[in-house]
C-alpha positions in Angstrom: 13.4 75.1 -28.6 16.5 77.2 -28.7 16.4 80.7 -30.1 16.8 81.0 -33.8 19.1 83.7 -35.1 17.7 85.2 -38.3 19.3 87.8 -40.7 16.3 90.1 -40.5 14.7 89.7 -37.0 11.7 91.8 -36.2 11.8 93.5 -39.6 9.0 94.6 -41.9 9.9 93.6 -45.4 9.3 96.2 -48.1 10.4 96.4 -51.7 13.2 98.7 -50.4 14.0 96.6 -47.4 14.0 92.9 -48.2 16.5 90.1 -47.7 18.2 88.5 -50.6 17.2 85.0 -51.8 20.3 83.5 -50.3 19.5 85.2 -47.0 15.9 83.8 -47.0 17.2 80.3 -47.9 19.7 80.5 -45.0 17.0 81.7 -42.6 14.6 78.9 -43.7 17.4 76.4 -43.3 17.9 77.6 -39.8 14.2 77.3 -39.0 14.1 73.8 -40.5 17.1 72.7 -38.4 15.6 74.1 -35.3 12.3 72.5 -36.0 13.9 69.1 -36.6 15.9 69.4 -33.4 12.8 70.3 -31.4 10.8 67.4 -32.9 13.5 64.9 -31.9 13.8 66.3 -28.4 12.5 63.7 -25.9 13.3 65.8 -22.8 9.8 67.2 -22.5 10.7 70.7 -23.9 7.2 72.1 -23.2 7.2 70.9 -19.6 4.0 68.8 -20.1 2.9 67.2 -16.8 1.5 63.7 -16.4 -1.8 65.1 -15.2 -2.2 67.1 -18.5 -2.0 64.0 -20.6 -3.7 61.6 -18.2 -0.5 59.5 -17.5 0.1 57.5 -14.4 2.7 59.0 -12.1 4.8 57.0 -9.6 2.6 58.5 -6.9 -0.4 56.8 -8.4 1.3 53.4 -8.8 0.3 51.0 -6.1 2.8 48.2 -5.4 0.9 46.7 -2.5 0.3 43.0 -3.3 -2.8 42.9 -1.1 -4.5 45.8 -2.9 -5.6 47.0 0.5 -6.2 50.6 -0.7 -9.3 49.5 -2.7 -9.0 52.7 -4.6 -10.5 54.0 -7.8 -7.7 56.5 -8.3 -4.5 54.4 -8.0 -3.2 51.8 -10.4 -1.7 48.5 -9.2 1.7 47.5 -10.7 2.1 44.2 -12.6 3.9 42.7 -9.7 1.2 43.7 -7.2 -1.5 42.1 -9.4 0.6 38.9 -9.8 1.2 38.8 -6.0 -2.5 39.2 -5.3 -3.5 36.5 -7.9 -0.9 34.0 -6.7 -2.0 34.5 -3.1 -5.6 34.0 -4.0 -4.8 30.8 -6.0 -2.8 29.3 -3.2 -5.6 30.1 -0.7 -7.3 26.8 0.5 -10.0 28.4 2.5 -13.7 28.2 1.5 -14.0 31.8 0.2 -17.2 32.3 2.1 -18.8 28.9 1.3 -20.0 26.7 4.1 -18.4 23.3 4.6 -15.2 22.0 3.0 -14.2 22.5 -0.6 -14.4 19.2 -2.6 -11.0 18.4 -3.9 -10.3 16.6 -7.2 -8.3 13.7 -5.6 -8.8 14.3 -1.9 -10.2 11.6 0.4 -13.4 13.2 1.7 -16.8 12.2 2.9 -19.7 13.9 1.1 -23.0 14.4 2.9 -26.3 15.5 1.5 -25.1 15.4 -2.0 -27.0 13.9 -5.0 -25.1 12.5 -7.9 -27.3 12.4 -11.0 -26.8 9.3 -13.0 -25.5 9.6 -16.6 -28.2 8.2 -18.9 -28.0 7.0 -22.5 -31.4 6.4 -24.0 -32.6 4.7 -27.2 -36.1 3.9 -28.4 -34.7 0.8 -30.2 -31.4 -0.5 -31.5 -30.2 -3.9 -32.7 -26.8 -3.4 -31.2 -27.0 -1.6 -27.9 -23.6 -0.3 -27.0 -23.2 1.5 -23.6 -20.4 4.0 -23.3 -18.4 2.9 -20.3 -16.9 6.4 -19.7 -20.2 8.3 -19.6 -23.1 5.9 -19.0 -24.4 4.8 -15.6 -27.8 3.6 -17.0 -28.5 2.4 -20.5 -32.2 2.6 -21.4 -34.2 1.2 -24.3 -37.7 2.4 -24.2 -39.5 0.5 -27.1 -37.3 -2.4 -28.4 -38.6 -3.3 -31.8 -36.1 -5.9 -32.8 -33.8 -8.6 -31.4 -30.9 -6.9 -29.6 -27.3 -8.1 -29.3 -25.6 -6.1 -26.5 -22.1 -5.1 -27.7 -19.1 -4.5 -25.3 -19.3 -1.1 -23.7 -16.8 1.4 -25.2 -14.4 3.5 -23.2 -12.1 2.5 -20.3 -14.2 1.3 -17.3 -12.7 1.2 -13.8 -12.8 -1.6 -11.3 -16.1 -1.7 -9.5 -17.9 0.6 -11.9 -21.6 0.1 -12.0 -23.9 -0.2 -15.1 -27.6 -0.7 -15.1 -29.4 -1.7 -18.3 -33.2 -1.1 -18.5 -35.2 -2.6 -21.4 -38.8 -2.4 -22.4 -40.1 -3.9 -25.7 -42.7 -2.3 -28.0 -45.4 -4.9 -27.2 -43.7 -7.9 -28.7 -41.2 -10.1 -26.9 -37.6 -9.6 -28.2 -34.6 -11.8 -28.0 -31.6 -10.6 -26.1 -28.0 -11.8 -26.6 -24.8 -10.7 -25.0 -21.2 -10.1 -26.0 -18.7 -12.3 -24.1 -17.6 -9.4 -21.9 -20.9 -9.7 -20.1 -21.1 -12.7 -17.7 -23.6 -13.9 -15.1 -22.3 -14.3 -11.6 -24.8 -16.5 -9.7 -27.5 -15.6 -12.3 -28.1 -16.3 -16.0 -28.2 -13.4 -18.3 -31.8 -12.9 -19.6 -32.4 -14.0 -23.2 -35.7 -12.4 -23.9 -38.0 -9.6 -22.8 -41.5 -10.2 -21.4 -44.1 -8.4 -23.5 -44.6 -4.8 -22.3 -42.7 -5.5 -19.0 -39.7 -3.5 -17.8 -36.5 -5.4 -17.3 -33.6 -4.2 -15.2 -30.1 -5.8 -15.4 -27.3 -4.8 -13.0 -23.6 -5.1 -13.8 -20.3 -4.4 -12.0 -17.0 -4.1 -13.9 -14.4 -6.7 -12.8 -11.0 -5.4 -14.0 -9.2 -8.6 -12.9 -11.3 -10.6 -15.3 -12.0 -7.8 -17.8 -15.7 -8.7 -17.5 -19.0 -6.9 -16.8 -20.4 -9.2 -14.1 -24.1 -9.4 -13.9 -25.0 -9.6 -10.2 -28.8 -9.6 -10.7 -31.8 -8.7 -12.8 -35.4 -8.0 -12.1 -38.5 -8.3 -14.3 -41.6 -6.2 -13.8 
């Protein structure tokens, strides 16, 4: 703040020695102007350092995109962080895992992997409807009524497999099939056998838009 020139600097005011009202107003005006100028000053008039307010200095800013310093006292720049992240994303190595990374659309051979089948299970239903997009095995555990198998929903792919497993509740139940199911070398089963498990295997044929039954087995 620049020095303020007052009418009565360093004076002790007494009844005999006091400024006029106009003088006081002028001095207060000078103080106000100086205060406003100081408040608007953005040139660090008090010489405050970055360390005093905890600010990051250019010396503390790390622009290394590898973050090699591994420091708790420097701050990486936005560009350094982006460079590090982009490099990591583009890295096709295994990141410490053993074996190759499985790609989404890569042609690869998987060894010693187990793919758990996707099951849909009902105790009983009159219109069993497998979900072609999320069902590998459709299971009925205690069929208590005649069942008419509806066309699987979803969008199956050529060669997709579907196994249907049926067990009645102690009474033989009639089985009928939507036209999308067809027997290939076999006849689709039309009834359960009392308290015996029945397996029926299908493969989707996209050329014919059919679920081809390639076999079934009765307990």
